[in-house]
C-alpha positions as CSV (number, residue, x, y, z in Angstrom):
1,X,11.4,-15.9,11.2
2,X,14.0,-19.2,11.2
3,X,12.9,-21.3,8.3
4,X,13.6,-25.2,9.3
5,X,12.1,-26.0,6.3
6,X,15.0,-24.5,3.8
7,X,17.8,-24.8,5.9
8,X,18.0,-21.4,6.9
9,X,17.6,-18.9,9.6
10,X,16.4,-16.5,6.2
11,X,12.4,-15.9,5.1
12,X,12.0,-16.9,1.8
13,X,9.3,-13.9,-0.3
14,X,8.2,-14.7,-3.6
15,X,7.3,-10.9,-4.8
16,X,4.5,-9.9,-7.5
17,X,4.6,-7.1,-9.8
18,X,1.4,-5.0,-10.0
19,X,0.4,-3.1,-12.3
20,X,1.0,1.1,-12.6
21,X,3.4,0.8,-9.7
22,X,4.8,4.2,-8.6
23,X,7.4,1.9,-6.0
24,X,8.8,0.8,-9.7
25,X,8.4,4.1,-11.9
26,X,11.8,6.2,-11.7
27,X,12.0,9.8,-12.8
28,X,12.7,10.6,-16.1
29,X,16.4,9.2,-16.9
30,X,18.2,13.2,-17.9
31,X,21.0,13.9,-20.4
32,X,23.6,15.2,-16.9
33,X,25.4,18.2,-17.7
34,X,28.8,16.9,-17.7
35,X,27.4,14.3,-21.1
36,X,26.4,18.3,-22.0
37,X,29.4,20.1,-22.1
38,X,30.9,18.0,-23.8
39,X,28.2,17.9,-26.7
40,X,28.0,21.4,-26.5
41,X,24.3,20.5,-25.9
42,X,22.3,22.9,-24.0
43,X,22.9,23.2,-20.0
44,X,20.6,22.7,-17.4
45,X,20.6,25.1,-15.6
46,X,18.7,26.8,-12.6
47,X,16.2,29.3,-12.1
48,X,18.7,32.5,-13.0
49,X,19.8,31.2,-16.1
50,X,23.0,29.3,-14.3
51,X,24.4,26.0,-14.7
52,X,22.9,24.1,-12.2
53,X,24.8,23.5,-8.9
54,X,24.6,19.3,-9.1
55,X,24.2,16.3,-12.1
56,X,21.5,14.1,-10.5
57,X,23.1,10.7,-10.0
58,X,21.6,6.6,-10.9
59,X,21.9,4.0,-10.0
60,X,24.1,2.9,-12.5
61,X,26.9,-0.2,-13.6
62,X,31.0,0.2,-14.0
63,X,32.5,-1.8,-16.9
64,X,35.3,-2.0,-15.4
65,X,37.5,-2.0,-12.5
66,X,38.8,1.5,-11.2
67,X,41.1,3.4,-8.5
68,X,39.2,6.1,-7.0
69,X,40.1,8.5,-3.8
70,X,37.3,9.4,-1.3
71,X,39.0,12.8,0.4
72,X,39.5,11.4,4.9
73,X,36.8,13.3,6.2
74,X,34.3,14.2,4.0
75,X,31.4,11.5,5.1
76,X,29.7,14.0,7.8
77,X,30.9,17.7,8.0
78,X,32.0,15.8,11.9
79,X,34.1,13.7,11.4
80,X,37.4,15.2,11.8
81,X,36.4,16.7,15.8
82,X,36.6,13.4,16.5
83,X,39.9,12.9,14.3
84,X,41.5,11.4,17.4
85,X,39.5,7.8,16.9
86,X,40.4,7.3,14.0
87,X,43.4,5.2,12.3
88,X,45.7,7.5,9.5
89,X,44.4,7.7,5.7
90,X,45.3,5.2,3.1
91,X,48.5,7.7,1.6
92,X,47.7,11.7,0.4
93,X,46.8,12.9,-2.7
94,X,48.1,16.5,-4.5
95,X,46.4,19.1,-6.7
96,X,47.9,16.7,-10.1
97,X,45.7,13.6,-8.1
98,X,49.0,11.5,-7.7
99,X,49.2,9.0,-5.0
100,X,51.7,9.4,-2.4
101,X,51.5,6.4,1.5
102,X,53.2,9.1,2.3
103,X,52.4,13.4,3.5
104,X,54.4,15.2,1.3
105,X,54.9,18.9,0.3
106,X,52.6,18.8,-2.5
107,X,50.5,15.4,-1.4
108,X,48.2,16.7,1.7
109,X,45.2,15.9,1.1
110,X,44.4,12.9,3.2
111,X,42.1,10.1,1.5
112,X,41.7,6.9,1.4
113,X,42.4,4.7,-1.8
114,X,39.2,2.0,-3.3
115,X,38.4,-0.4,-6.0
116,X,35.3,-0.7,-7.4
117,X,33.6,-2.7,-9.6
118,X,31.1,-4.1,-12.0
119,X,30.9,-6.3,-9.9
120,X,30.2,-3.9,-6.5
121,X,26.5,-3.7,-7.9
122,X,25.4,0.0,-8.6
123,X,26.7,3.2,-8.1
124,X,25.2,6.9,-8.0
125,X,26.9,8.5,-11.4
126,X,26.3,10.6,-14.0
127,X,23.3,10.2,-16.9
128,X,25.8,10.4,-20.2
129,X,22.9,8.6,-22.6
130,X,21.9,11.3,-25.9
131,X,19.4,10.7,-28.0
132,X,20.0,9.5,-31.7
133,X,20.4,12.2,-32.9
134,X,22.7,13.3,-30.2
135,X,20.0,15.5,-28.6
136,X,20.1,16.0,-24.7
137,X,17.0,13.4,-23.5
138,X,14.6,16.4,-21.0
139,X,11.9,13.6,-20.6
140,X,11.1,9.9,-21.0
141,X,10.3,10.5,-24.4
142,X,11.7,11.7,-28.5
143,X,9.5,14.9,-27.0
144,X,6.9,15.4,-24.5
145,X,3.8,13.5,-26.1
146,X,6.0,11.0,-28.8
147,X,4.3,7.4,-29.5
148,X,4.8,4.2,-27.3
149,X,7.6,3.2,-29.5
150,X,9.4,6.6,-29.2
151,X,9.2,6.5,-25.9
152,X,11.5,4.8,-22.8
153,X,9.4,3.1,-19.9
154,X,9.9,4.6,-16.2
155,X,8.7,1.6,-15.2
156,X,11.0,-1.4,-13.5
157,X,9.9,-4.5,-15.5
158,X,9.5,-6.5,-12.2
159,X,10.7,-6.2,-8.6
160,X,14.0,-7.5,-8.6
161,X,16.0,-3.9,-10.1
162,X,14.5,-1.8,-7.0
163,X,15.5,-4.5,-4.2
164,X,18.6,-4.6,-5.0
165,X,18.7,-0.2,-5.3
166,X,17.3,-0.4,-2.3
167,X,20.3,-2.8,-0.6
168,X,22.9,-1.8,-2.6
169,X,22.6,2.2,-2.1
170,X,20.1,2.4,0.7
171,X,21.5,3.1,4.2
172,X,19.6,1.3,8.1
173,X,19.0,2.9,11.0
174,X,22.5,0.9,12.2
175,X,24.2,2.1,9.1
176,X,24.8,-0.8,7.6
177,X,23.1,-1.6,3.5
178,X,21.8,-4.3,2.5
179,X,18.5,-4.3,4.8
180,X,16.4,-6.9,2.4
181,X,19.0,-9.8,1.9
182,X,20.0,-10.2,5.3
183,X,17.5,-11.1,6.4
184,X,15.4,-12.6,3.5
185,X,16.4,-14.5,-0.2
186,X,12.9,-13.1,-2.5
187,X,12.6,-14.3,-5.9
188,X,11.2,-12.4,-8.4
189,X,7.9,-12.8,-10.2
190,X,6.3,-10.5,-12.6
191,X,2.1,-11.3,-12.1
192,X,0.6,-8.0,-13.7
193,X,3.3,-6.0,-13.9
194,X,3.7,-2.7,-14.7
195,X,7.4,-3.0,-17.6
196,X,7.5,-5.0,-20.1
197,X,9.5,-5.9,-23.2
198,X,8.5,-5.0,-26.8
199,X,10.9,-6.4,-28.0
200,X,11.4,-9.7,-27.1
201,X,11.0,-10.9,-23.4
202,X,15.1,-11.5,-22.7
203,X,16.4,-15.7,-22.1
204,X,15.9,-16.7,-18.5
205,X,13.6,-13.5,-17.9
206,X,9.6,-14.1,-16.6
207,X,6.9,-13.2,-18.9
208,X,3.9,-11.3,-17.5
209,X,1.4,-12.7,-20.2
210,X,3.3,-13.1,-23.4
211,X,4.9,-16.6,-24.3
212,X,7.7,-16.6,-22.5
213,X,11.2,-16.4,-24.0
214,X,11.1,-14.3,-27.3
215,X,8.1,-13.1,-27.5
216,X,6.7,-9.5,-27.5
217,X,4.7,-8.1,-24.9
218,X,2.0,-5.5,-25.5
219,X,1.5,-2.9,-23.4
220,X,-2.1,-2.9,-22.0
221,X,-2.3,-6.5,-22.8
222,X,1.5,-7.6,-21.5
223,X,1.8,-4.3,-19.1
224,X,0.7,-2.1,-17.8
225,X,2.0,1.2,-17.3
226,X,1.2,4.6,-16.6
227,X,4.1,7.9,-17.5
228,X,3.9,9.1,-20.1
229,X,0.8,10.2,-18.8
230,X,-0.8,9.5,-22.2
231,X,0.8,5.9,-23.0
232,X,-1.1,5.2,-19.4
233,X,-2.9,1.3,-19.3
234,X,-5.2,0.5,-16.7
235,X,-5.4,-3.4,-16.4
236,X,-9.4,-4.8,-17.9
237,X,-10.9,-7.1,-15.1
238,X,-10.5,-10.0,-16.3
239,X,-7.1,-9.2,-15.0
240,X,-8.7,-10.0,-11.5
241,X,-8.4,-13.7,-12.8
242,X,-4.4,-13.5,-14.1
243,X,-3.8,-11.7,-10.3
244,X,-5.7,-14.8,-8.5
245,X,-4.4,-17.6,-10.9
246,X,-0.8,-16.6,-10.3
247,X,-0.5,-16.1,-7.1
248,X,-2.6,-19.4,-6.2
249,X,0.5,-21.2,-8.1
250,X,2.8,-19.3,-6.8
251,X,2.7,-19.5,-3.1
252,X,0.5,-23.2,-3.2
253,X,3.5,-25.4,-2.1
254,X,4.3,-24.1,0.8
255,X,7.7,-23.0,-0.8
256,X,7.7,-19.4,0.4
257,X,6.8,-17.9,4.2
258,X,5.2,-14.7,2.4
259,X,5.0,-12.5,-0.3
260,X,4.9,-9.0,-1.0
261,X,2.0,-7.4,-4.2
262,X,3.4,-4.4,-4.9
263,X,0.6,-2.0,-7.1
264,X,0.0,1.7,-8.0
265,X,-1.1,3.3,-4.4
266,X,-4.3,3.9,-6.1
267,X,-5.8,0.5,-6.5
268,X,-4.4,-1.4,-4.5
269,X,-6.4,-1.4,-2.0
270,X,-9.3,-3.3,-4.0
271,X,-6.4,-5.3,-4.9
272,X,-4.7,-7.0,-1.7
273,X,-8.6,-7.5,-0.1
274,X,-8.9,-9.4,-3.7
275,X,-5.9,-11.3,-3.1
276,X,-7.7,-11.1,0.9
277,X,-10.7,-13.3,-0.3
278,X,-9.9,-15.6,-3.1
279,X,-6.2,-16.7,-1.9
280,X,-6.6,-20.7,-0.2
281,X,-2.7,-20.0,1.0
282,X,-1.6,-19.7,4.7
283,X,1.1,-17.3,4.5
284,X,0.6,-13.6,5.1
285,X,0.5,-11.5,1.6
286,X,1.6,-7.6,2.1
287,X,1.0,-5.0,-0.2
288,X,3.2,-2.4,-0.7
289,X,2.6,0.9,-3.0
290,X,4.7,4.3,-3.2
291,X,3.5,7.8,-2.8
292,X,6.5,8.7,-4.7
293,X,8.2,7.3,-8.0
294,X,12.1,4.9,-6.7
295,X,14.6,7.0,-6.6
296,X,12.7,10.1,-5.9
297,X,13.9,12.7,-3.4
298,X,12.2,10.6,0.6
299,X,10.5,8.6,-2.1
300,X,8.9,6.2,0.3
301,X,8.5,2.8,-1.5
302,X,12.2,1.4,-0.4
303,X,11.4,1.6,3.7
304,X,7.5,0.0,3.0
305,X,9.4,-2.9,0.9
306,X,11.5,-2.9,4.2
307,X,9.1,-3.3,6.1
308,X,7.1,-5.9,5.2
309,X,10.0,-8.3,4.7
310,X,10.6,-7.9,8.6
311,X,7.2,-8.3,9.2
312,X,7.2,-11.1,7.0
313,X,10.6,-12.3,8.5
314,X,9.0,-11.6,12.4
315,X,6.1,-14.1,12.0
316,X,4.4,-11.6,14.4
317,X,1.4,-12.9,11.6
318,X,1.4,-16.8,13.6
319,X,-1.7,-17.9,15.1
320,X,-0.3,-21.5,17.1
321,X,-0.2,-23.7,14.2
322,X,1.5,-21.3,12.3
323,X,-0.6,-19.8,10.6
324,X,-1.7,-16.6,8.6
325,X,-4.4,-15.0,11.1
326,X,-4.5,-11.9,10.3
327,X,-4.8,-12.4,6.7
328,X,-3.8,-10.4,3.2
329,X,-2.0,-7.1,4.8
330,X,-0.6,-3.4,3.3
331,X,2.9,-2.5,4.7
332,X,2.5,1.2,4.3
333,X,4.1,3.9,6.4
334,X,5.5,1.1,9.1
335,X,1.7,0.5,9.8
336,X,0.1,-3.1,9.1
337,X,-4.0,-2.4,7.6
338,X,-6.4,-4.8,7.2
339,X,-6.7,-5.3,4.0
340,X,-10.3,-5.4,4.6
341,X,-9.7,-2.4,5.8
342,X,-7.0,0.2,4.4
343,X,-8.4,3.4,1.5
344,X,-6.2,5.6,-0.1
345,X,-6.4,9.3,1.3
346,X,-3.7,11.6,0.0
347,X,-1.1,11.7,-2.4
348,X,1.5,11.8,0.2
349,X,3.7,9.2,2.1
350,X,0.9,8.9,5.5
351,X,-1.8,8.8,3.0
352,X,-3.0,5.6,4.0
353,X,-6.0,5.1,6.2
354,X,-8.3,3.0,7.8
355,X,-12.4,3.7,6.5
356,X,-15.2,1.4,8.2
357,X,-14.4,3.2,11.2
358,X,-13.6,0.5,14.3
359,X,-10.6,-0.5,13.6
360,X,-8.1,-1.3,10.5
361,X,-4.3,-0.1,11.6
362,X,-4.1,-4.0,13.0
363,X,-0.3,-3.0,14.0
364,X,3.7,-2.8,13.4
365,X,5.4,-3.1,10.9
366,X,10.0,-2.3,11.6
367,X,13.1,-3.5,11.9
368,X,12.7,-6.3,15.3
369,X,9.2,-4.1,16.1
370,X,7.1,-5.9,14.2
371,X,3.9,-6.5,15.0
372,X,0.0,-7.6,15.5
373,X,-2.0,-5.7,18.1
374,X,-5.1,-6.8,16.8
375,X,-6.4,-9.5,14.3
376,X,-9.6,-9.0,12.2
377,X,-12.7,-10.8,12.9
378,X,-13.8,-11.0,9.1
379,X,-13.2,-14.0,7.5
380,X,-10.1,-14.4,4.4
381,X,-8.0,-15.7,2.8
382,X,-7.5,-19.9,3.7
383,X,-10.9,-19.5,6.1
384,X,-12.9,-17.2,3.0
385,X,-16.1,-18.7,1.8
386,X,-15.1,-17.6,-1.7
387,X,-11.6,-18.4,-2.1
388,X,-10.5,-20.4,-5.2
389,X,-10.8,-24.1,-3.6
390,X,-14.1,-23.2,-2.5
391,X,-15.6,-21.5,-6.3
392,X,-17.8,-23.8,-7.8
393,X,-16.9,-24.9,-11.4
394,X,-19.6,-23.2,-12.9
395,X,-22.7,-21.1,-11.3
396,X,-26.1,-19.9,-13.5
397,X,-26.3,-16.9,-14.9
398,X,-28.8,-15.1,-16.8
399,X,-28.8,-13.7,-20.6
400,X,-31.3,-11.6,-22.7
401,X,-33.7,-13.5,-26.0
402,X,-36.3,-12.6,-27.8
403,X,-37.5,-9.6,-24.6
404,X,-37.3,-13.4,-22.6
405,X,-34.5,-13.2,-19.5
406,X,-33.6,-16.8,-19.3
407,X,-30.8,-18.7,-17.0
408,X,-28.0,-20.0,-18.7
409,X,-24.7,-22.1,-16.9
410,X,-21.4,-20.1,-16.5
411,X,-18.2,-22.2,-16.0
412,X,-15.8,-19.9,-13.5
413,X,-13.1,-22.9,-13.4
414,X,-10.9,-23.9,-15.8
415,X,-10.6,-27.9,-16.0
416,X,-7.5,-27.8,-13.8
417,X,-9.0,-25.7,-11.5
418,X,-8.0,-21.5,-12.6
419,X,-10.3,-19.6,-12.8
420,X,-11.2,-17.8,-15.6
421,X,-10.7,-14.4,-16.8
422,X,-14.3,-14.2,-19.2
423,X,-16.0,-15.9,-15.3
424,X,-14.7,-12.2,-13.6
425,X,-18.2,-10.5,-13.4
426,X,-19.3,-7.4,-14.6
427,X,-19.8,-4.8,-11.2
428,X,-21.0,-1.2,-11.7
429,X,-20.9,1.2,-8.9
430,X,-23.8,3.6,-8.8
431,X,-23.6,7.0,-7.0
432,X,-26.7,8.8,-5.8
433,X,-27.3,12.1,-4.2
434,X,-30.3,14.5,-3.0
435,X,-32.2,16.7,-4.8
436,X,-32.1,14.4,-7.9
437,X,-35.9,14.4,-9.7
438,X,-37.0,15.9,-11.7
439,X,-40.4,16.5,-10.5
440,X,-42.8,15.3,-7.9
441,X,-42.9,12.6,-9.7
442,X,-41.6,8.5,-9.9
443,X,-40.1,8.1,-13.0
444,X,-37.2,5.0,-13.3
445,X,-36.5,5.3,-17.1
446,X,-35.3,8.7,-16.1
447,X,-32.0,6.9,-14.4
448,X,-30.0,6.4,-17.5
449,X,-27.9,5.2,-16.6
450,X,-28.9,2.4,-14.4
451,X,-31.0,1.5,-17.5
452,X,-28.2,1.4,-20.1
453,X,-25.9,-0.4,-17.7
454,X,-28.7,-2.9,-17.0
455,X,-29.4,-3.3,-20.4
456,X,-25.8,-4.3,-21.2
457,X,-25.5,-6.6,-18.5
458,X,-29.0,-8.5,-20.5
459,X,-27.1,-9.1,-23.2
460,X,-23.7,-8.7,-22.9
461,X,-23.0,-9.8,-18.7
462,X,-24.6,-13.3,-17.8
463,X,-22.5,-12.5,-14.2
464,X,-23.5,-9.4,-13.1
465,X,-25.1,-6.5,-10.4
466,X,-24.5,-3.2,-9.1
467,X,-23.0,-1.2,-5.9
468,X,-25.1,1.4,-5.2
469,X,-23.7,4.0,-3.3
470,X,-26.1,5.9,-0.8
471,X,-27.0,7.7,1.9
472,X,-25.0,7.8,4.6
473,X,-24.5,5.9,6.9
474,X,-27.5,2.9,5.2
475,X,-27.1,3.2,1.8
476,X,-30.1,3.9,1.4
477,X,-31.3,5.6,-2.1
478,X,-32.2,9.6,-1.2
479,X,-34.2,9.3,-5.2
480,X,-36.8,7.2,-5.1
481,X,-36.8,7.0,-8.8
482,X,-33.4,5.3,-8.7
483,X,-34.5,3.1,-6.0
484,X,-37.7,1.7,-8.6
485,X,-35.0,1.9,-11.8
486,X,-33.0,-0.4,-9.2
487,X,-35.8,-3.4,-7.9
488,X,-36.3,-3.6,-11.5
489,X,-32.9,-5.0,-11.5
490,X,-32.6,-7.1,-8.8
491,X,-35.5,-8.8,-10.3
492,X,-34.3,-8.9,-13.8
493,X,-31.6,-11.2,-11.8
494,X,-28.8,-8.2,-10.8
495,X,-27.9,-8.3,-7.4
496,X,-26.8,-5.4,-5.9
497,X,-24.9,-3.9,-2.1
498,X,-25.5,-0.5,-1.0
499,X,-23.3,1.1,0.9
500,X,-22.5,4.2,2.5
501,X,-21.1,7.4,0.9
502,X,-17.5,8.0,1.3
503,X,-15.7,6.6,4.0
504,X,-18.5,5.9,6.1
505,X,-18.9,4.5,9.6
506,X,-22.0,3.2,9.5
507,X,-23.4,-0.5,8.4
508,X,-25.5,-0.6,5.2
509,X,-28.3,-2.5,6.5
510,X,-29.9,-5.6,4.2
511,X,-33.2,-4.9,2.6
512,X,-35.7,-7.3,0.8
513,X,-33.8,-5.9,-2.0
514,X,-31.1,-5.1,-1.5
515,X,-27.6,-6.2,0.8
516,X,-25.6,-4.0,3.1
517,X,-22.8,-3.7,2.3
518,X,-21.8,-2.8,6.6
519,X,-19.3,-0.3,6.8
520,X,-17.4,-1.3,3.3
521,X,-16.7,1.3,0.8
522,X,-18.9,0.8,-2.6
523,X,-14.9,-0.6,-4.1
524,X,-14.4,-2.8,-1.8
525,X,-18.4,-4.0,-2.0
526,X,-17.8,-4.8,-5.3
527,X,-14.6,-6.8,-5.6
528,X,-16.6,-8.6,-2.4
529,X,-20.2,-9.0,-4.9
530,X,-18.2,-10.0,-7.5
531,X,-16.5,-13.1,-6.4
532,X,-20.3,-13.3,-3.9
533,X,-21.8,-14.0,-7.9
534,X,-19.0,-16.7,-8.6
535,X,-19.8,-18.2,-5.7
536,X,-23.8,-17.8,-5.9
537,X,-24.2,-17.3,-9.4
538,X,-27.4,-14.7,-10.3
539,X,-30.1,-14.2,-8.7
540,X,-33.4,-15.6,-10.6
541,X,-35.0,-13.0,-12.1
542,X,-39.2,-12.9,-12.2
543,X,-41.2,-13.3,-15.7
544,X,-42.4,-9.4,-15.4
545,X,-39.5,-7.3,-13.2
546,X,-41.9,-4.6,-12.7
547,X,-44.1,-7.6,-11.2
548,X,-42.8,-9.7,-9.9
549,X,-45.0,-11.8,-7.6
550,X,-45.0,-12.3,-3.7
551,X,-43.5,-15.4,-4.8
552,X,-40.8,-14.7,-6.7
553,X,-39.6,-12.2,-4.2
554,X,-39.2,-14.7,-1.9
555,X,-37.9,-16.4,-4.2
556,X,-35.3,-13.4,-4.5
557,X,-35.2,-13.4,-0.8
558,X,-33.7,-16.2,-0.6
559,X,-31.0,-16.2,-2.1
560,X,-30.4,-12.8,-1.8
561,X,-29.5,-14.5,2.2
562,X,-26.3,-16.6,0.8
563,X,-25.2,-12.4,-0.4
564,X,-25.7,-11.4,2.5
565,X,-24.1,-13.8,5.3
566,X,-21.2,-13.5,3.3
567,X,-21.0,-9.8,3.7
568,X,-22.2,-10.6,7.5
569,X,-18.9,-12.4,8.0
570,X,-16.3,-11.0,5.0
């Protein structure tokens, strides 16, 4: 995409680092056998107890320039077969490593002589580091279940190192490197990163959430890793406000042609749909994930990043006015998924699929071949009725005091227009199933999960709701007791969305008391319901939720109609 605004042919792209991101997660840095041999440490061995054939090589920087001699015709087993097509080598070396520009009786191995410099970037090299006590590193921590302060972090603090390694060490189909830098300038932001600076943010580095340079970052507040597994931390729902606010600020002034959001593969489908609904921007946002660690054999992450860069650079997403016509997308395995329809189905490359049964894969992303075959009909980004610009400053919530449910004004935005993190609604997903009743009666009090969640919402969460994953395809409750318990919640003021269980291809229908979630999955319906609550507020509570009057039922249904229009169009 030619970018006349910035006087360059390159696209300008913002990379936004998200939580629990395998795409920025490296395998443990394990001490190499070269280091173990030097320090008389136990060697890494094969299953027969013999030393491993090769050390794994990890990208590292040289400290000083060095000269190396590369054996001619060693890059491919059939290079020598075409020797007549090659220029002569730089010289020859003997068995002692002595170099001569001419072939002699002893210096007869043809080589290329090259100087490697620190500024060249990362080179794959053996990992020579050991633990403080002199022992070898075997895993992330000093031991298998080491405390946070005794464990290294495998996640990158932002995307810059990942992108640099992709450019430096990756090879495109034409045999070239710099696959990203040659077509795009990328700037990096730590929105809700996976790795953090626990000993203070270095000068010049951005902070994910803490107070800038020098601030101490805390796992589970400022960054969100999932490895080592016993130290895993996930972001709370309030982080959705942080993600929306930061992304909107980064993209709102037109400085970038698009953005790439990276996150863990099981979670990205929800976040990319959230961004699809809440952002008021006209440029594309591509989600990328990886099913394998960065640097692992056959890792899929680098190609996904490259494909997103090509997708943004191609401009295939632009309408006649240059506005994004596809909304936020997930670019994965050279396919472009609409944010609304993408779902993870397996933990392997190729493990994403289109949900809902009516499309979802809208195009392809690849070098020179990025294109859209279809465009989503659902409203998104700058078209969305729920984007950050169109959400109100406050809405009506509900609260229970002295046994009476009343309405209360809840601020949604700060005076500057940002979303408040304490305004993100509490929405629970409950699942229904057949043969759940104890007997032939109707006993809503037996639905203890719904009863307990409702009680918590009425006392602690003035903005709240439920998603019911019911029978497929229409989302109906199978249990009369569950239906009665949920209807009581509706007339306490909580909106409830019904969806079919699993990846339903049908359309969950609206009913008098409930919102039909169309063909959305439960997790996507939850995202949409959260923003609907922030747009329209809670339902008007009935005086007696067990026995609402006809007028109260009508008032509830009128309020629900506003939700239903959104679910039918987003």
